C-alpha positions in Angstrom: 0.0 0.0 0.0 1.5 3.3 -1.0 -0.2 6.7 -0.8 0.3 8.3 -4.2 1.7 11.8 -3.8 3.4 11.9 -7.2 6.9 11.2 -5.8 8.6 8.0 -4.6 8.1 7.9 -0.9 8.7 4.3 -0.2 11.3 4.9 2.5 10.2 2.1 4.7 8.2 -1.2 4.8 6.1 -2.5 7.6 5.4 -6.2 7.5 2.4 -7.4 9.4 2.1 -11.1 10.2 -1.5 -11.8 11.3 -3.9 -14.6 10.3 -7.1 -12.5 11.0 -8.3 -10.7 7.8 -10.3 -8.2 9.9 -7.2 -7.2 11.8 -5.2 -6.8 8.6 -8.0 -4.7 7.1 -8.4 -2.5 10.1 -4.6 -2.0 10.3 -4.5 -1.1 6.6 -7.3 1.5 7.1 -5.5 3.0 10.1 -2.3 3.3 8.2 -4.2 5.1 5.4 -5.8 7.4 7.9 -2.4 8.2 9.4 -1.1 9.2 6.0 1.4 6.3 6.0 3.5 6.6 2.8 5.6 3.5 3.0 4.9 0.0 2.0 2.6 -2.1 4.2 2.9 -5.8 3.5 0.9 -8.7 5.0 1.6 -12.4 5.6 -1.0 -14.8 7.0 1.1 -17.2 9.2 4.5 -17.8 10.7 5.6 -20.0 7.8 4.8 -17.3 5.2 6.6 -14.8 7.4 9.8 -16.8 7.4 9.5 -17.3 3.6 9.1 -13.6 3.1 12.1 -12.7 5.3 14.3 -15.4 3.8 13.1 -14.5 0.3 12.1 -18.0 -0.6 9.2 -19.6 -2.5 6.8 -16.9 -3.9 8.9 -14.2 -2.1 12.2 -15.0 -4.0 11.9 -11.8 -6.0 13.2 -8.9 -3.8 10.5 -6.7 -5.2 8.0 -8.9 -3.5 9.8 -9.0 -0.2 11.5 -5.7 0.6 13.3 -5.8 4.0 10.9 -4.6 6.7 11.7 -1.6 8.8 9.8 -3.4 11.5 7.5 -6.4 11.9 4.1 -6.5 13.6 3.9 -10.1 14.8 0.7 -11.7 16.0 1.3 -14.6 18.3 -1.5 -17.1 17.6 -1.1 -18.0 14.0 -1.5 -21.3 12.1 1.5 -23.3 10.7 4.0 -21.5 12.9 3.3 -19.7 16.2 4.6 -16.1 16.6 6.9 -17.2 19.3 8.6 -19.8 17.0 8.9 -17.2 14.3 10.4 -14.7 16.7 13.0 -17.2 17.9 14.0 -17.9 14.3 14.2 -14.3 13.4 16.4 -13.4 16.4 18.7 -16.4 15.8 19.3 -15.5 12.2 22.3 -13.0 11.8 20.7 -11.7 8.6 17.4 -10.9 10.3 18.0 -10.4 14.0 18.4 -6.6 13.7 14.8 -6.1 12.3 12.7 -4.7 15.2 9.8 -7.1 16.1 6.7 -5.7 17.7 4.6 -8.4 19.3 1.0 -7.4 18.3 -1.4 -9.6 20.2 -4.6 -9.8 22.1 -2.8 -11.3 25.1 -2.5 -9.3 28.3 -0.6 -11.9 30.1 2.5 -10.6 32.0 4.2 -13.9 31.4 3.9 -13.4 27.6 5.4 -10.0 27.9 8.4 -11.3 29.9 8.8 -14.3 27.6 8.9 -12.4 24.4 11.3 -9.7 25.8 13.7 -12.4 26.8 13.4 -13.9 23.3 14.3 -10.6 21.7 11.0 -8.8 20.9 11.5 -5.1 20.8 8.1 -4.1 22.0 5.0 -5.9 23.3 1.7 -4.3 22.3 -1.8 -5.5 23.3 -4.0 -4.9 20.2 -6.1 -1.9 21.1 -9.8 -2.6 21.5 -10.9 0.7 19.9 -10.0 2.4 16.7 -8.7 5.6 18.4 -6.2 3.7 20.5 -5.2 1.6 17.5 -4.4 4.8 15.6 -2.3 6.1 18.5 -0.4 2.8 18.9 0.4 2.6 15.2 1.4 6.2 15.0 3.8 5.7 17.9 5.3 2.6 16.3 5.8 4.4 13.0 7.4 7.4 14.7 9.7 5.2 16.7 10.9 2.8 14.0 10.5 4.8 10.8 11.5 8.3 11.7 13.9 8.0 14.6 
């Protein structure tokens, strides 16, 4: 998704790994409302995330798998859980410097601690209302894309 302003403004890419189509749609709408002018890419499960990051399978073309500025990672996904994907990302020297934001409905303190120990950069509970969602996404973009 790129906001067309007549000039190339693809300075950064956000990769969202989430199996819920409603969550992906709402995030896309929020980024549009925020005036996001980078690329927003989606994958539907942990396996697809790792294919994207390693540029394998359908993501072997670098134009289809630009390196993300940061990853929004849902935890409960099919094929490969978010925790498994995080462990793989942080163990891979080519990927470990990509910031990973755990983006989940979980409010469990133990999840927060577990994922910070594994290398997650931020743990965000998905906001229940649209206004808080906008604020959370705005803060993440400001932190990782403009700092």
